[in-house]
C-alpha positions in Angstrom: -24.6 -38.3 -4.9 -27.8 -36.2 -4.2 -31.2 -37.6 -3.6 -34.2 -36.1 -5.6 -37.7 -35.4 -3.7 -39.5 -37.9 -5.2 -37.0 -40.5 -3.5 -37.5 -38.9 -0.4 -41.0 -38.9 -0.7 -41.7 -42.8 -1.8 -39.4 -43.6 1.4 -41.8 -41.7 3.7 -44.7 -42.8 1.8 -43.8 -46.6 2.0 -43.3 -46.5 5.8 -46.4 -44.1 6.1 -49.0 -45.0 3.5 -51.4 -42.3 4.8 -48.7 -39.8 4.8 -49.1 -36.3 3.3 -45.6 -35.2 2.4 -44.7 -31.6 1.4 -41.1 -31.1 0.4 -39.6 -27.6 -0.5 -36.2 -27.8 -1.9 -34.2 -25.2 0.2 -30.9 -25.1 -2.1 -30.5 -26.0 -6.0 -28.2 -29.0 -4.7 -31.0 -31.8 -4.1 -29.2 -32.0 -0.9 -31.0 -29.2 1.3 -35.1 -30.1 1.9 -37.7 -28.7 4.5 -40.3 -31.6 5.0 -43.8 -31.3 6.5 -45.1 -34.9 7.4 -48.3 -35.6 8.2 -49.8 -39.2 9.4 -51.9 -40.9 11.9 -48.8 -42.8 12.7 -47.6 -39.9 14.5 -50.7 -39.6 16.9 -49.5 -40.0 20.6 -45.8 -40.0 20.0 -43.4 -37.4 21.2 -41.7 -35.1 18.5 -38.6 -36.9 18.9 -40.0 -40.2 18.4 -42.1 -38.8 15.3 -38.7 -37.5 13.7 -37.0 -40.8 14.5 -39.7 -42.6 12.7 -38.9 -40.3 9.8 -35.4 -40.8 9.9 -35.9 -44.5 9.8 -38.1 -44.5 6.9 -35.1 -42.9 5.0 -33.2 -46.0 5.4 -29.9 -44.7 6.5 -29.8 -42.2 3.8 -29.9 -39.2 5.9 -26.4 -37.7 6.5 -25.2 -39.5 3.4 -27.4 -38.9 0.0 -29.6 -36.7 1.9 -27.1 -34.1 3.6 -29.9 -31.9 5.6 -33.4 -32.2 6.2 -35.4 -29.5 8.0 -38.4 -31.7 9.3 -41.5 -31.1 10.7 -44.1 -33.9 11.5 -47.8 -33.6 12.4 -49.9 -36.2 13.6 -53.2 -36.5 11.5 -56.8 -37.3 13.1 -59.3 -35.7 15.4 
């Protein structure tokens, strides 16, 4: 079953309350998204670790309910 954008955003914001999340639907199937997630939680972490943190926030839905996510993470802060 496809995953609507508001559910993806809610899961990410639960894990990263300060996050700015910009989601773009890439196909009209609620299954392929592009996400830009900005959070202070990413500061000092490698890009791989940042992405792993977002995937963990999705609580196992990646690859199931959510088929594809083109992810960009940005560390917020000075």
